[in-house]
C-alpha positions in Angstrom: 77.8 105.0 89.5 76.2 107.7 86.7 76.2 105.3 83.8 78.8 103.3 81.8 82.3 104.5 82.1 84.9 103.9 79.7 88.3 101.8 80.3 90.5 104.3 79.8 88.1 106.7 82.6 88.4 103.7 84.8 92.4 103.6 84.2 92.7 107.4 85.5 91.3 106.3 89.3 88.0 108.6 89.1 86.1 106.0 90.3 87.0 103.4 92.9 85.6 99.6 91.7 85.6 96.8 94.2 86.1 93.1 93.4 83.9 90.4 94.6 87.3 89.3 96.9 87.0 92.5 98.2 89.9 94.4 96.4 90.0 97.6 94.4 90.1 96.9 90.8 93.0 98.7 88.7 92.7 99.2 85.2 96.4 98.8 83.6 97.6 99.4 80.3 99.5 96.0 79.1 102.0 96.1 75.6 102.3 92.7 74.0 102.5 91.3 70.6 103.1 95.1 69.1 99.7 95.8 70.7 98.6 98.3 74.2 96.2 96.6 75.6 93.8 97.3 78.8 93.7 94.8 81.6 91.6 95.0 84.9 93.4 93.8 87.9 92.2 93.1 91.5 94.8 94.5 94.1 93.9 91.7 96.8 94.1 88.5 94.7 96.1 89.3 91.5 93.2 88.0 89.7 93.0 89.9 85.8 90.2 90.0 83.3 89.5 91.9 80.2 86.8 93.9 81.9 86.6 95.3 85.4 82.9 94.1 85.1 84.3 90.6 85.0 86.2 90.6 88.4 82.6 92.1 90.0 
């Protein structure tokens, strides 16, 4: 990777990230309690985290 990539850039799908379980990590936007949050989701296991780095 060429350096740190923002959460929004990861959400666009330009970089394919792989979790420790072998599934692809996708960034999703979730609207709850009146706020828009970005959440990292492992496609294989369904685990979620605030940052994609937490799933790697």
